[in-house]
VOBAKE-351638 format. One record per residue (C-alpha): y, z, x. Coordinates in steps of 0.02 Angstrom, whole numbers, plus 32768, in hexadecimal, padded with zeros to 4 digits. Example, Ala and Ser with C-alpha at 12.3 -4.5 7.8 and 13.67 -1.06 7.14 Angstrom:
BEGIN
7F1F81868267/7FCB816582AC/
END
This chain:
BEGIN
8BB617C4A70F/8B4F178CA7A3/8B3317F9A83A/8B8717CCA8DD/8B1A178BA96C/8ACB1804A9E5/8A6C17A3AA68/8A8517B5AB21/8B0C1733AB40/8B0B16B5ABCC/8B4B16F3AC71/8C05171AAC6A/8C7016BCACE9/8CCC1728AD67/8D70176EAD24/8D441758AC6D/8D2017E1ABF0/8C6717ECABC0/8C4017BAAB0E/8C361853AAA0/8B841874AA66/8B4618C2A9C6/8ABB1940A9B8/8A20191FA94D/8A271862A947/898F17F7A91F/89941788A9B9/896417D5AA62/89C41759AACB/89FE16A7AAE9/898A1630AB44/89D015C0ABCB/89A1152BAB5F/8A01156BAAC8/8A98159AAB32/8A9B14EAAB7C/8A83149CAAD0/8B1614FCAA86/8B8C14C1AB0F/8B801409AAE3/8B831392AA51/8C2813CBAA05/8CB01352A9CC/8D611359AA10/8DC413B3A989/8E6D13C1A9E0/8EF913A5A960/8F761328A9A8/8FEB12F9A91A/903213A4A8F5/90E213C0A8B4/914A145DA8D3/914214E2A84B/91D614DCA7D1/9221157FA812/921F1549A8CA/92DC1526A8D2/92FD15CFA881/928A1631A8F4/92E015DFA989/938A161BA94B/934516CAA930/930116CFA9E2/93AA1695AA25/94011724A9CC/9382179EAA13/939C1757AAC1/9458176CAAB4/94461823AA81/93D91855AB16/941117EDABAC/93AF1802AC4D/93201862ABFA/926B1831ABDE/92401841AB24/918E1852AAE5/9168183BAA2B/90AE1848A9FD/905A1809A95F/8FDC1896A963/8F1F189FA969/8E9218A7A8EC/8E721954A8A5/8DC51995A87C/8DA419B1A7C4/8CF419F4A7D7/8C7619E6A865/8C80192EA898/8CEC18ECA80A/8DA818D8A818/8E3B18E1A7A3/8E8E183CA779/8F0D181CA801/8FC71819A7DD/903817F1A871/90C51868A897/91641839A83C/91C91830A8DC/914F17B6A92D/913D1745A894/91FB1745A87A/921B1707A92B/918A168BA93B/91461657A892/9099167DA8D8/902016F4A884/8F8916FFA8F7/8F4217A1A938/8F5D17D1A9EF/8FF3175CA9FF/90881796AA63/9137174EAA75/9187176FAB1E/923D1749AB44/924F173EAC01/9302174FAC43/934516BBACA5/93AE16CFAD41/943E166CACF7/943B16C6AC51/93D716B6ABB2/931A16C0ABA5/92801653ABAF/92121674AB18/91561667AB2C/90CF1683AAAC/903116D6AAEB/8F9A16ADAA7F/8EDD16ACAA84/8EA615FBAAB1/8E1715A7AA56/8D6C15F6AA6A/8D1315D0AB0D/8C831556AAF8/8C41156DABA9/8C161626AB9F/8BDE1622AAE9/8C6E1689AAA5/8C8A1610AA14/8BE21639A9C7/8BAC16DEAA17/8C491748AA08/8C751797A962/8D25174EA96F/8CE716A4A9A8/8D141607A947/8C6C15F4A8F0/8C8216A4A8AB/8D3916B1A87B/8D7B15FFA883/8DD2158BA8FA/8E6D15C2A959/8EF7154CA98C/8EF01514AA3F/8F851548AAA9/8FC31494AAA6/8FB4148EA9E8/90111533A9D9/909E14F1AA45/90B4145BA9D2/90B014C4A934/91201552A96C/919614FDA9E6/916F1575AA74/910E156BAB17/906915C7AB05/8FFD1622AB84/8F591682AB81/8F7C1732AB41/8EEC1779ABA5/8F581767AC41/8FEF17C1ABF8/8FC41878AC18/8FB21858ACD2/905517F5ACD5/90B11885AC81/90691906ACF8/90AF18A1AD88/91561881AD34/91F918C6AD7B/929F18E3AD26/92C8192CAC7B/92481914ABF1/9243193CAB39/91B01930AAC0/919F1940AA04/912A19D4A9F8/909D19FBA981/90421954A984/8FE8193DAA2A/8FAF19DAAA86/8F6D1979AB1C/9016192AAB3F/906F19CFAB27/8FF91A1CABA6/901E198FAC21/90D719B4AC11/90CD1A71AC09/91321A8DACA9/91B31A06AC81/91EE1A2FABD0/923D1ABFAB73/92311AEFAABD/92EE1AEAAAA7/93011A3BAAED/926D19F8AA8B/92B41A41A9EB/935719E5AA0A/92F41942AA0D/929A196DA96B/933C199EA915/939318FEA94A/93041894A905/930A18F6A861/93C618DBA84F/93B51824A87F/9353180AA7DD/93DB1853A76D/942517A7A74C/93A81721A71B/93B7166BA751/939615D9A6DD/92DE15D0A709/92C61688A6E0/9323167AA63A/92B315E8A60A/9218164DA634/925416E3A5D2/92741675A53B/91C6162BA54C/917C16DBA555/91DB170DA4B9/91A61670A45A/90F01692A47F/91091747A44D/91501712A3A4/90B216ABA387/904A1742A3BA/90A017ADA336/907C1727A2B5/8FC51729A2EA/8FBF17E4A2CC/900A17DCA21E/8F87175BA1EC/8EF717D0A219/8F371876A1D7/8EAA1876A158/8E2B1870A1E6/8E8918FAA242/8E7B1967A1A7/8DC0194BA1A9/8DB4197AA261/8E4119CEA2C3/8EDE19B6A32A/8E6E1964A3AC/8E6518C8A33F/8F2118B9A34A/8F1E18D2A406/8E971850A41E/8EEE17D2A3AD/8F9017DCA40E/8F3417D9A4B4/8EE31734A485/8F8E16E4A471/8FC9172EA516/8F3516EBA576/8F37163FA526/8FF11620A53B/901A168FA5D0/8FD216F5A65D/8FB31798A600/900E1819A59A/90A51857A5F9/9074190DA5D8/8FF6196CA572/9010193AA4BC/904519C7A448/8FEA19ACA3A3/90181A4DA34C/8FEC1A61A295/901A1AF4A227/90491B93A286/901D1B40A32C/90C31AE5A31A/911A1B87A34A/90C81B84A3F6/913B1B18A460/90B71ACDA4D1/901C1AD0A463/8FA61A5AA4C0/8EFE1AA6A492/8F021A37A3F7/8E661A85A3AE/8EA81AC6A309/8E961A8AA256/8F0A1A0BA204/8F2A1A3BA150/8F8619E9A0C0/90231A4CA09A/90401A79A14F/90B31A26A1CD/907819C8A266/90E819D5A2FF/90BB1941A36D/910E193FA419/90C918AFA480/90FA1823A4F4/90AB1787A53F/90BB1772A5FB/90D016BEA632/9069166EA6BC/9101168AA72C/90FE1745A702/91971755A690/917717C3A5FA/91BC17D8A54C/91CB1884A4FC/91DB1882A43F/91BC1903A3B8/91AE18F5A2FC/917C197EA282/911C192CA1F5/90DA196DA14E/901E1955A158/90141924A0A0/90AC18B2A0AE/912A1920A053/919019B4A090/91911A51A026/923F1A8F9FF5/923F1B13A07F/91F71A9CA101/927E1A1FA0D4/93081AA2A0E1/92D11AD3A190/92B51A1EA1C3/936119E7A189/93B21A76A1E9/935D1A3AA288/938E1986A261/944319BAA249/943D1A14A2F0/93F3197CA345/9478190BA2FC/94FD197EA344/94A5197EA3EC/949418C0A3F4/954B18ABA3C5/957A1915A45D/951E18A1A4D7/959F1830A527/95E3180BA5D4/96591891A613/96101919A5A4/95C719B3A5F3/950A19B4A5F9/950B1A59A599/95731A12A509/94E219C7A4A6/94811A6AA4B4/95161AD2A47B/95391A5DA3E8/94861A68A3A8/94791B23A3C0/95191B3FA35E/94D11AE4A2C7/942D1B46A2CE/94891BECA2E2/94F21BC3A249/94581B9EA1E0/94021C3EA216/949D1CA0A1E3/94A71C41A13F/93F11C6AA118/940E1D21A13C/93941D27A1CE/94161D64A24B/94BC1DBCA234/95561D51A256/95D41D18A27C/95921C7FA2D8/95FC1CA0A372/95AC1D4CA384/94FE1D03A371/951F1C81A3F8/95731CFBA46E/94DE1D70A465/945D1CE4A45D/940F1D2FA3C1/93DC1C84A37E/93641C72A40F/92E21CDCA3B5/92C21C41A34B/93061BB1A3B6/92B31BEAA458/92D21B57A4CD/935C1AEAA511/938C1A53A4AA/935319D0A528/93331998A5D9/933E1900A649/92B7187EA632/926C17FBA6A5/91D317F1A714/91B618A9A6F0/91C218E8A63F/9236196FA683/928718F9A6FE/92FA192DA78D/92BD19DFA777/92E91A1BA827/939919D4A825/94211A51A84D/94651AB0A7B7/95151A6FA7D7/94DA19BAA7C8/946419D6A735/94831A5AA6B0/95341A7EA6EE/955519C6A70C/95A61939A6AA/954E18AEA64D/955C17FFA697/95241754A65A/946E1736A687/943617E8A66D/93A617FAA5F2/9381189FA59B/932B18EAA506/9382193EA473/930319B2A422/933E1A48A3BE/92BE1AAFA361/92A31B46A2F1/92051BACA302/91D51C3AA28E/913F1C92A2D9/90B01CC2A266/90C71D7AA293/91861D80A288/91AD1E0CA20F/926A1DEDA21B/925F1D52A1AD/921F1D3DA0FA/91641D20A0F1/91761C6DA0B5/91CD1C3DA159/91441C81A1C7/90D91C00A21F/91551B71A20A/918E1B16A2A6/91FD1A7CA2A9/923A1A15A33D/928A1968A33E/929A1913A3E6/92E0186CA419/93001815A4BF/93B717ECA4DA/9409177CA55C/94BC179EA590/951B16F9A584/95C916C3A5BC/961116E7A510/95A0176EA4CA/94E3176FA4B9/944D170DA47E/93BA1762A42B/9324170BA479/92B01751A3F4/931B171EA35F/928B16B7A317/92341759A2E5/927817A1A241/92D11849A24D/9318187FA1A5/92A218D8A12F/92AF184DA0AD/929117C5A12E/91FB1821A177/91AA1832A0CC/91CA177AA0A2/91871743A14C/90E917AAA139/90CF1766A089/90DB16B2A0C8/906016D0A156/8FDE1725A0E8/8FEE16B4A04F/
END
């Protein structure tokens, strides 16, 4: 990785921020001749035949719904800023979900502002960084200049792509300081804007905005459903990739599995939607095992929980528990089939009009019954469920909403989410599991260190549900046959 430039930059025009310098560079400065040379001789690269992004009609409808909910109020939704990883390197940027949902844009420092109109409604404006300045040398001297990190869209180009008027974001903080009237901002993404509004906003009012935007995503539109299916389809291919290289994983570690799936995610999407869980052997009993540094051994199970995130930031979330050597042992199969039976019951409970909790309760009832049957907990099943005794081995809820966040709509009100009712267009996971910890002395020794989870992404339809991840085998027999075909 090359070092950023550190010369003394050309004189900064009045009112502009000076170009950030770096210590310990090799060049002492920029000569007048070089500065003049760098200003000229560049082709016109303005893009003039741009089409709107596919989600533009959908983002417009989403903004209209937001406008109707908060009449007469200025609404500020930031994308967020780059975050330092170490010294002068940054983490890869991922725009805030709220901002991307309402604009389709994913660039750092962007801000959507809905300005209330006197006659009702709002005027939406996108505030963005314009293209790098060629006059003051920013494009080649600044660490975030175009020759360092790539070309940005011009404001005119952004307007064509996103269907919104665009302005220079560097003017926004001053505009907000001078603003009058009620204002709300989505917090946690842009500290400078929050500081500019510190005397105009309240935590309670800002939280109402965030909650509304979370609940707005509960029902997916046709564009979102298509993106979720695309994310799942790529994820299925990623799981196939992993099965094909299990021999290499056995020669190395869980990291080989992680890297293999990541390759698929980066080639076909934006990234993984969350840290991949590549948990072999007893690591499968750790719900969010993302260290992925353990051995992969024949005879053990591999719990792979992973999802591709599309370039539009919609993620899949799928789990399969696979026998590393291609065949389940009798005990592994018994536990796997109990979890499969629980998942089948959970999926069957997903339908419009059902309570959100129904699929969880259906799956937990099956698992509780199997634990009683195996003599691991004293029945009857109703007693186990009433006291929650099955949770020692089931641990987590049976699913969650899915969308632009892997745990989508997470700040929605309880009455509209977990105490709510399923509606067509909702997308959720169904993911029961059984986890017998390696040090659990309440179960026979042969159970210890076995963890099984099966997770699929399910869309609520008008007449029931559709399993988006149905292309990935689920029964024990089908998994073994699928693995045999892929490794033949």
